[in-house]
Jmol script that loads the backbone (N, CA, C; Angstrom):
load data "model"
ATOM      1  N   MET A   1     121.153 100.219 117.471  1.00  0.00           N
ATOM      2  CA  MET A   1     120.231  99.156 117.545  1.00  0.00           C
ATOM      3  C   MET A   1     118.839  99.624 117.031  1.00  0.00           C
ATOM      4  N   ALA A   2     118.205  98.772 116.305  1.00  0.00           N
ATOM      5  CA  ALA A   2     116.900  99.071 115.714  1.00  0.00           C
ATOM      6  C   ALA A   2     115.849  99.057 116.815  1.00  0.00           C
ATOM      7  N   THR A   3     114.802  99.872 116.622  1.00  0.00           N
ATOM      8  CA  THR A   3     113.687  99.921 117.577  1.00  0.00           C
ATOM      9  C   THR A   3     112.541  99.090 117.029  1.00  0.00           C
ATOM     10  N   PHE A   4     112.156  98.035 117.790  1.00  0.00           N
ATOM     11  CA  PHE A   4     111.015  97.247 117.460  1.00  0.00           C
ATOM     12  C   PHE A   4     109.801  97.764 118.241  1.00  0.00           C
ATOM     13  N   GLU A   5     108.679  97.876 117.509  1.00  0.00           N
ATOM     14  CA  GLU A   5     107.472  98.374 118.164  1.00  0.00           C
ATOM     15  C   GLU A   5     106.252  97.562 117.611  1.00  0.00           C
ATOM     16  N   SER A   6     105.432  97.098 118.534  1.00  0.00           N
ATOM     17  CA  SER A   6     104.192  96.406 118.134  1.00  0.00           C
ATOM     18  C   SER A   6     103.052  97.286 118.414  1.00  0.00           C
ATOM     19  N   ARG A   7     102.264  97.534 117.337  1.00  0.00           N
ATOM     20  CA  ARG A   7     101.046  98.376 117.503  1.00  0.00           C
ATOM     21  C   ARG A   7      99.982  97.896 116.483  1.00  0.00           C
ATOM     22  N   ASP A   8      98.773  97.871 116.996  1.00  0.00           N
ATOM     23  CA  ASP A   8      97.659  97.422 116.144  1.00  0.00           C
ATOM     24  C   ASP A   8      97.918  96.073 115.509  1.00  0.00           C
ATOM     25  N   ARG A   9      98.444  95.127 116.325  1.00  0.00           N
ATOM     26  CA  ARG A   9      98.722  93.777 115.874  1.00  0.00           C
ATOM     27  C   ARG A   9      99.718  93.707 114.732  1.00  0.00           C
ATOM     28  N   GLU A  10     100.534  94.685 114.540  1.00  0.00           N
ATOM     29  CA  GLU A  10     101.544  94.713 113.475  1.00  0.00           C
ATOM     30  C   GLU A  10     102.902  95.103 114.079  1.00  0.00           C
ATOM     31  N   LEU A  11     103.956  94.733 113.375  1.00  0.00           N
ATOM     32  CA  LEU A  11     105.325  95.011 113.831  1.00  0.00           C
ATOM     33  C   LEU A  11     105.910  96.135 113.020  1.00  0.00           C
ATOM     34  N   TYR A  12     106.589  97.046 113.691  1.00  0.00           N
ATOM     35  CA  TYR A  12     107.329  98.109 113.026  1.00  0.00           C
ATOM     36  C   TYR A  12     108.749  98.132 113.578  1.00  0.00           C
ATOM     37  N   ILE A  13     109.690  98.315 112.638  1.00  0.00           N
ATOM     38  CA  ILE A  13     111.069  98.406 113.028  1.00  0.00           C
ATOM     39  C   ILE A  13     111.562  99.750 112.540  1.00  0.00           C
ATOM     40  N   ASP A  14     112.060 100.589 113.446  1.00  0.00           N
ATOM     41  CA  ASP A  14     112.449 101.939 113.174  1.00  0.00           C
ATOM     42  C   ASP A  14     111.348 102.675 112.394  1.00  0.00           C
ATOM     43  N   SER A  15     110.148 102.512 112.867  1.00  0.00           N
ATOM     44  CA  SER A  15     108.873 103.107 112.305  1.00  0.00           C
ATOM     45  C   SER A  15     108.475 102.600 110.890  1.00  0.00           C
ATOM     46  N   LYS A  16     109.149 101.546 110.432  1.00  0.00           N
ATOM     47  CA  LYS A  16     108.795 100.940 109.106  1.00  0.00           C
ATOM     48  C   LYS A  16     107.982  99.689 109.348  1.00  0.00           C
ATOM     49  N   LYS A  17     106.811  99.591 108.725  1.00  0.00           N
ATOM     50  CA  LYS A  17     105.912  98.460 108.888  1.00  0.00           C
ATOM     51  C   LYS A  17     106.505  97.191 108.222  1.00  0.00           C
ATOM     52  N   VAL A  18     106.543  96.099 108.975  1.00  0.00           N
ATOM     53  CA  VAL A  18     106.987  94.836 108.474  1.00  0.00           C
ATOM     54  C   VAL A  18     105.880  94.187 107.691  1.00  0.00           C
ATOM     55  N   LEU A  19     106.207  93.835 106.405  1.00  0.00           N
ATOM     56  CA  LEU A  19     105.201  93.244 105.548  1.00  0.00           C
ATOM     57  C   LEU A  19     105.278  91.739 105.562  1.00  0.00           C
ATOM     58  N   LYS A  20     106.397  91.157 105.652  1.00  0.00           N
ATOM     59  CA  LYS A  20     106.653  89.690 105.727  1.00  0.00           C
ATOM     60  C   LYS A  20     107.890  89.459 106.517  1.00  0.00           C
ATOM     61  N   ALA A  21     108.016  88.230 107.044  1.00  0.00           N
ATOM     62  CA  ALA A  21     109.221  87.923 107.829  1.00  0.00           C
ATOM     63  C   ALA A  21     109.484  86.392 107.816  1.00  0.00           C
ATOM     64  N   TRP A  22     110.726  86.053 107.993  1.00  0.00           N
ATOM     65  CA  TRP A  22     111.133  84.680 108.031  1.00  0.00           C
ATOM     66  C   TRP A  22     112.068  84.427 109.232  1.00  0.00           C
ATOM     67  N   GLU A  23     112.105  83.183 109.685  1.00  0.00           N
ATOM     68  CA  GLU A  23     112.886  82.801 110.847  1.00  0.00           C
ATOM     69  C   GLU A  23     113.639  81.536 110.541  1.00  0.00           C
ATOM     70  N   SER A  24     114.780  81.335 111.142  1.00  0.00           N
ATOM     71  CA  SER A  24     115.563  80.111 110.896  1.00  0.00           C
ATOM     72  C   SER A  24     115.824  79.379 112.200  1.00  0.00           C
ATOM     73  N   PHE A  25     116.222  78.100 112.080  1.00  0.00           N
ATOM     74  CA  PHE A  25     116.577  77.285 113.245  1.00  0.00           C
ATOM     75  C   PHE A  25     117.849  77.857 113.900  1.00  0.00           C
ATOM     76  N   THR A  26     118.662  78.589 113.168  1.00  0.00           N
ATOM     77  CA  THR A  26     119.891  79.180 113.708  1.00  0.00           C
ATOM     78  C   THR A  26     119.734  80.546 114.382  1.00  0.00           C
ATOM     79  N   GLY A  27     118.433  81.038 114.442  1.00  0.00           N
ATOM     80  CA  GLY A  27     118.184  82.254 115.131  1.00  0.00           C
ATOM     81  C   GLY A  27     118.245  83.523 114.261  1.00  0.00           C
ATOM     82  N   TRP A  28     118.383  83.357 112.981  1.00  0.00           N
ATOM     83  CA  TRP A  28     118.358  84.480 112.043  1.00  0.00           C
ATOM     84  C   TRP A  28     116.961  84.896 111.703  1.00  0.00           C
ATOM     85  N   TYR A  29     116.745  86.174 111.494  1.00  0.00           N
ATOM     86  CA  TYR A  29     115.443  86.716 111.082  1.00  0.00           C
ATOM     87  C   TYR A  29     115.636  87.650 109.908  1.00  0.00           C
ATOM     88  N   TRP A  30     114.632  87.651 108.999  1.00  0.00           N
ATOM     89  CA  TRP A  30     114.608  88.539 107.847  1.00  0.00           C
ATOM     90  C   TRP A  30     113.280  89.209 107.929  1.00  0.00           C
ATOM     91  N   PHE A  31     113.272  90.560 107.994  1.00  0.00           N
ATOM     92  CA  PHE A  31     112.017  91.340 108.122  1.00  0.00           C
ATOM     93  C   PHE A  31     111.948  92.225 106.841  1.00  0.00           C
ATOM     94  N   ALA A  32     110.978  92.012 106.002  1.00  0.00           N
ATOM     95  CA  ALA A  32     110.755  92.771 104.805  1.00  0.00           C
ATOM     96  C   ALA A  32     109.861  93.976 105.043  1.00  0.00           C
ATOM     97  N   VAL A  33     110.336  95.178 104.627  1.00  0.00           N
ATOM     98  CA  VAL A  33     109.530  96.363 104.825  1.00  0.00           C
ATOM     99  C   VAL A  33     109.211  97.035 103.508  1.00  0.00           C
ATOM    100  N   GLU A  34     109.902  96.742 102.424  1.00  0.00           N
ATOM    101  CA  GLU A  34     109.601  97.390 101.162  1.00  0.00           C
ATOM    102  C   GLU A  34     110.061  96.499  99.998  1.00  0.00           C
ATOM    103  N   GLU A  35     109.202  96.308  99.016  1.00  0.00           N
ATOM    104  CA  GLU A  35     109.585  95.590  97.802  1.00  0.00           C
ATOM    105  C   GLU A  35     110.363  96.498  96.867  1.00  0.00           C
ATOM    106  N   VAL A  36     111.607  96.136  96.481  1.00  0.00           N
ATOM    107  CA  VAL A  36     112.429  97.029  95.722  1.00  0.00           C
ATOM    108  C   VAL A  36     112.762  96.494  94.311  1.00  0.00           C
ATOM    109  N   GLY A  37     112.391  95.238  94.035  1.00  0.00           N
ATOM    110  CA  GLY A  37     112.725  94.685  92.751  1.00  0.00           C
ATOM    111  C   GLY A  37     112.219  93.255  92.646  1.00  0.00           C
ATOM    112  N   GLU A  38     112.783  92.561  91.664  1.00  0.00           N
ATOM    113  CA  GLU A  38     112.364  91.201  91.389  1.00  0.00           C
ATOM    114  C   GLU A  38     113.564  90.398  90.921  1.00  0.00           C
ATOM    115  N   LEU A  39     113.565  89.117  91.379  1.00  0.00           N
ATOM    116  CA  LEU A  39     114.570  88.109  90.970  1.00  0.00           C
ATOM    117  C   LEU A  39     113.920  86.802  90.827  1.00  0.00           C
ATOM    118  N   GLU A  40     114.026  86.169  89.681  1.00  0.00           N
ATOM    119  CA  GLU A  40     113.419  84.862  89.388  1.00  0.00           C
ATOM    120  C   GLU A  40     111.926  84.871  89.677  1.00  0.00           C
ATOM    121  N   GLY A  41     111.303  85.998  89.344  1.00  0.00           N
ATOM    122  CA  GLY A  41     109.807  86.076  89.499  1.00  0.00           C
ATOM    123  C   GLY A  41     109.365  86.284  90.927  1.00  0.00           C
ATOM    124  N   LYS A  42     110.255  86.469  91.867  1.00  0.00           N
ATOM    125  CA  LYS A  42     109.952  86.725  93.275  1.00  0.00           C
ATOM    126  C   LYS A  42     110.443  88.118  93.662  1.00  0.00           C
ATOM    127  N   PRO A  43     109.874  88.690  94.771  1.00  0.00           N
ATOM    128  CA  PRO A  43     110.328  90.022  95.176  1.00  0.00           C
ATOM    129  C   PRO A  43     111.740  90.061  95.735  1.00  0.00           C
ATOM    130  N   VAL A  44     112.372  91.148  95.513  1.00  0.00           N
ATOM    131  CA  VAL A  44     113.576  91.497  96.260  1.00  0.00           C
ATOM    132  C   VAL A  44     113.106  92.533  97.315  1.00  0.00           C
ATOM    133  N   TRP A  45     113.479  92.291  98.511  1.00  0.00           N
ATOM    134  CA  TRP A  45     113.029  93.136  99.641  1.00  0.00           C
ATOM    135  C   TRP A  45     114.134  94.006 100.211  1.00  0.00           C
ATOM    136  N   PHE A  46     113.738  95.160 100.676  1.00  0.00           N
ATOM    137  CA  PHE A  46     114.574  95.949 101.553  1.00  0.00           C
ATOM    138  C   PHE A  46     114.014  95.679 102.947  1.00  0.00           C
ATOM    139  N   GLY A  47     114.928  95.444 103.890  1.00  0.00           N
ATOM    140  CA  GLY A  47     114.456  95.120 105.222  1.00  0.00           C
ATOM    141  C   GLY A  47     115.550  94.990 106.227  1.00  0.00           C
ATOM    142  N   PHE A  48     115.194  94.508 107.414  1.00  0.00           N
ATOM    143  CA  PHE A  48     116.128  94.326 108.521  1.00  0.00           C
ATOM    144  C   PHE A  48     116.442  92.855 108.695  1.00  0.00           C
ATOM    145  N   VAL A  49     117.720  92.571 108.799  1.00  0.00           N
ATOM    146  CA  VAL A  49     118.166  91.184 109.026  1.00  0.00           C
ATOM    147  C   VAL A  49     118.839  91.133 110.327  1.00  0.00           C
ATOM    148  N   GLN A  50     118.425  90.124 111.143  1.00  0.00           N
ATOM    149  CA  GLN A  50     119.128  89.812 112.382  1.00  0.00           C
ATOM    150  C   GLN A  50     119.870  88.506 112.102  1.00  0.00           C
ATOM    151  N   GLY A  51     121.176  88.604 111.873  1.00  0.00           N
ATOM    152  CA  GLY A  51     122.026  87.437 111.650  1.00  0.00           C
ATOM    153  C   GLY A  51     123.228  87.538 112.566  1.00  0.00           C
ATOM    154  N   LEU A  52     124.427  87.347 111.994  1.00  0.00           N
ATOM    155  CA  LEU A  52     125.617  87.538 112.787  1.00  0.00           C
ATOM    156  C   LEU A  52     125.674  89.006 113.251  1.00  0.00           C
ATOM    157  N   GLU A  53     125.226  89.917 112.341  1.00  0.00           N
ATOM    158  CA  GLU A  53     125.119  91.323 112.663  1.00  0.00           C
ATOM    159  C   GLU A  53     123.699  91.713 112.379  1.00  0.00           C
ATOM    160  N   ASN A  54     123.210  92.794 112.959  1.00  0.00           N
ATOM    161  CA  ASN A  54     121.916  93.312 112.723  1.00  0.00           C
ATOM    162  C   ASN A  54     122.064  94.486 111.726  1.00  0.00           C
ATOM    163  N   GLU A  55     121.401  94.408 110.575  1.00  0.00           N
ATOM    164  CA  GLU A  55     121.598  95.451 109.611  1.00  0.00           C
ATOM    165  C   GLU A  55     120.440  95.546 108.645  1.00  0.00           C
ATOM    166  N   TRP A  56     120.301  96.756 108.087  1.00  0.00           N
ATOM    167  CA  TRP A  56     119.348  96.992 106.974  1.00  0.00           C
ATOM    168  C   TRP A  56     119.936  96.670 105.695  1.00  0.00           C
ATOM    169  N   GLY A  57     119.176  96.144 104.784  1.00  0.00           N
ATOM    170  CA  GLY A  57     119.724  95.833 103.422  1.00  0.00           C
ATOM    171  C   GLY A  57     118.713  95.145 102.591  1.00  0.00           C
ATOM    172  N   GLU A  58     119.163  94.609 101.452  1.00  0.00           N
ATOM    173  CA  GLU A  58     118.273  93.980 100.492  1.00  0.00           C
ATOM    174  C   GLU A  58     118.531  92.475 100.537  1.00  0.00           C
ATOM    175  N   PHE A  59     117.407  91.714 100.353  1.00  0.00           N
ATOM    176  CA  PHE A  59     117.536  90.251 100.230  1.00  0.00           C
ATOM    177  C   PHE A  59     116.463  89.755  99.269  1.00  0.00           C
ATOM    178  N   ALA A  60     116.721  88.612  98.630  1.00  0.00           N
ATOM    179  CA  ALA A  60     115.826  88.099  97.603  1.00  0.00           C
ATOM    180  C   ALA A  60     114.961  87.000  98.147  1.00  0.00           C
ATOM    181  N   GLU A  61     113.674  87.043  97.960  1.00  0.00           N
ATOM    182  CA  GLU A  61     112.803  86.035  98.476  1.00  0.00           C
ATOM    183  C   GLU A  61     113.086  84.656  97.753  1.00  0.00           C
ATOM    184  N   ALA A  62     113.611  84.707  96.508  1.00  0.00           N
ATOM    185  CA  ALA A  62     113.981  83.477  95.818  1.00  0.00           C
ATOM    186  C   ALA A  62     115.055  82.734  96.571  1.00  0.00           C
ATOM    187  N   GLU A  63     115.997  83.433  97.109  1.00  0.00           N
ATOM    188  CA  GLU A  63     117.060  82.818  97.928  1.00  0.00           C
ATOM    189  C   GLU A  63     116.508  82.257  99.213  1.00  0.00           C
ATOM    190  N   LEU A  64     115.587  82.933  99.853  1.00  0.00           N
ATOM    191  CA  LEU A  64     114.901  82.385 101.064  1.00  0.00           C
ATOM    192  C   LEU A  64     114.125  81.151 100.734  1.00  0.00           C
ATOM    193  N   ASP A  65     113.437  81.142  99.590  1.00  0.00           N
ATOM    194  CA  ASP A  65     112.657  79.949  99.180  1.00  0.00           C
ATOM    195  C   ASP A  65     113.517  78.740  99.084  1.00  0.00           C
ATOM    196  N   ALA A  66     114.757  78.903  98.615  1.00  0.00           N
ATOM    197  CA  ALA A  66     115.692  77.733  98.537  1.00  0.00           C
ATOM    198  C   ALA A  66     115.940  77.179  99.943  1.00  0.00           C
ATOM    199  N   LEU A  67     116.051  78.053 100.960  1.00  0.00           N
ATOM    200  CA  LEU A  67     116.241  77.602 102.323  1.00  0.00           C
ATOM    201  C   LEU A  67     115.030  76.985 102.926  1.00  0.00           C
ATOM    202  N   ILE A  68     113.845  77.515 102.478  1.00  0.00           N
ATOM    203  CA  ILE A  68     112.539  76.881 102.952  1.00  0.00           C
ATOM    204  C   ILE A  68     112.481  75.450 102.436  1.00  0.00           C
ATOM    205  N   LYS A  69     112.826  75.259 101.173  1.00  0.00           N
ATOM    206  CA  LYS A  69     112.762  73.892 100.615  1.00  0.00           C
ATOM    207  C   LYS A  69     113.693  72.922 101.317  1.00  0.00           C
ATOM    208  N   LYS A  70     114.800  73.434 101.905  1.00  0.00           N
ATOM    209  CA  LYS A  70     115.750  72.588 102.693  1.00  0.00           C
ATOM    210  C   LYS A  70     115.245  72.409 104.125  1.00  0.00           C
ATOM    211  N   GLY A  71     114.160  73.096 104.482  1.00  0.00           N
ATOM    212  CA  GLY A  71     113.647  73.022 105.828  1.00  0.00           C
ATOM    213  C   GLY A  71     114.453  73.797 106.877  1.00  0.00           C
ATOM    214  N   GLN A  72     115.254  74.761 106.392  1.00  0.00           N
ATOM    215  CA  GLN A  72     116.076  75.558 107.288  1.00  0.00           C
ATOM    216  C   GLN A  72     115.448  76.806 107.822  1.00  0.00           C
ATOM    217  N   ILE A  73     114.515  77.371 107.044  1.00  0.00           N
ATOM    218  CA  ILE A  73     113.783  78.554 107.520  1.00  0.00           C
ATOM    219  C   ILE A  73     112.302  78.430 107.190  1.00  0.00           C
ATOM    220  N   TRP A  74     111.502  79.325 107.736  1.00  0.00           N
ATOM    221  CA  TRP A  74     110.082  79.333 107.465  1.00  0.00           C
ATOM    222  C   TRP A  74     109.513  80.713 107.552  1.00  0.00           C
ATOM    223  N   GLU A  75     108.451  81.000 106.818  1.00  0.00           N
ATOM    224  CA  GLU A  75     107.822  82.286 106.942  1.00  0.00           C
ATOM    225  C   GLU A  75     107.048  82.394 108.232  1.00  0.00           C
ATOM    226  N   ILE A  76     107.194  83.520 108.865  1.00  0.00           N
ATOM    227  CA  ILE A  76     106.499  83.762 110.161  1.00  0.00           C
ATOM    228  C   ILE A  76     105.033  84.211 109.847  1.00  0.00           C
ATOM    229  N   PRO A  77     104.038  83.535 110.466  1.00  0.00           N
ATOM    230  CA  PRO A  77     102.654  83.920 110.229  1.00  0.00           C
ATOM    231  C   PRO A  77     102.434  85.435 110.649  1.00  0.00           C
ATOM    232  N   GLN A  78     101.603  86.083 109.955  1.00  0.00           N
ATOM    233  CA  GLN A  78     101.282  87.481 110.246  1.00  0.00           C
ATOM    234  C   GLN A  78     100.942  87.737 111.724  1.00  0.00           C
ATOM    235  N   ARG A  79     100.128  86.795 112.297  1.00  0.00           N
ATOM    236  CA  ARG A  79      99.716  87.011 113.691  1.00  0.00           C
ATOM    237  C   ARG A  79     100.865  86.968 114.662  1.00  0.00           C
ATOM    238  N   ASN A  80     102.000  86.362 114.294  1.00  0.00           N
ATOM    239  CA  ASN A  80     103.166  86.222 115.160  1.00  0.00           C
ATOM    240  C   ASN A  80     104.224  87.334 114.968  1.00  0.00           C
ATOM    241  N   LEU A  81     103.979  88.141 113.997  1.00  0.00           N
ATOM    242  CA  LEU A  81     105.008  89.225 113.700  1.00  0.00           C
ATOM    243  C   LEU A  81     105.262  90.137 114.920  1.00  0.00           C
ATOM    244  N   PRO A  82     104.176  90.578 115.616  1.00  0.00           N
ATOM    245  CA  PRO A  82     104.437  91.522 116.714  1.00  0.00           C
ATOM    246  C   PRO A  82     105.322  91.000 117.844  1.00  0.00           C
ATOM    247  N   ILE A  83     105.528  89.640 117.903  1.00  0.00           N
ATOM    248  CA  ILE A  83     106.351  89.085 118.973  1.00  0.00           C
ATOM    249  C   ILE A  83     107.640  88.453 118.409  1.00  0.00           C
ATOM    250  N   SER A  84     107.954  88.692 117.124  1.00  0.00           N
ATOM    251  CA  SER A  84     109.062  88.064 116.506  1.00  0.00           C
ATOM    252  C   SER A  84     110.340  88.865 116.526  1.00  0.00           C
ATOM    253  N   GLY A  85     111.490  88.178 116.413  1.00  0.00           N
ATOM    254  CA  GLY A  85     112.746  88.834 116.370  1.00  0.00           C
ATOM    255  C   GLY A  85     113.436  88.836 117.720  1.00  0.00           C
ATOM    256  N   ARG A  86     114.731  89.145 117.682  1.00  0.00           N
ATOM    257  CA  ARG A  86     115.536  89.257 118.867  1.00  0.00           C
ATOM    258  C   ARG A  86     115.452  90.699 119.384  1.00  0.00           C
ATOM    259  N   ARG A  87     115.170  90.904 120.641  1.00  0.00           N
ATOM    260  CA  ARG A  87     115.009  92.181 121.211  1.00  0.00           C
ATOM    261  C   ARG A  87     115.951  92.383 122.387  1.00  0.00           C
ATOM    262  N   GLY A  88     116.421  93.609 122.572  1.00  0.00           N
ATOM    263  CA  GLY A  88     117.160  93.846 123.800  1.00  0.00           C
ATOM    264  C   GLY A  88     118.623  93.991 123.596  1.00  0.00           C
TER     265      GLY A  88
END
end "model"
wireframe off; spacefill off
backbone 0.3
color backbone group
């Protein structure tokens, strides 16, 4: 299980600082910790995903944008990152 830590109003997962995050109505979370590439002019991120399984991997912001347009997910405001995600 990944370790979530809030310090200095920021969120860290396994000691990696979360740069951006998204949440869905279905309870999935995407936490971006490092930009690793680009797809369709948008970043590809390495990060932690809490979905059916909790795992580290890559995901494309362009794919998340498609879900945002459908109203299925939203970007989590920076001020809310320290309290975001499923814990425990």
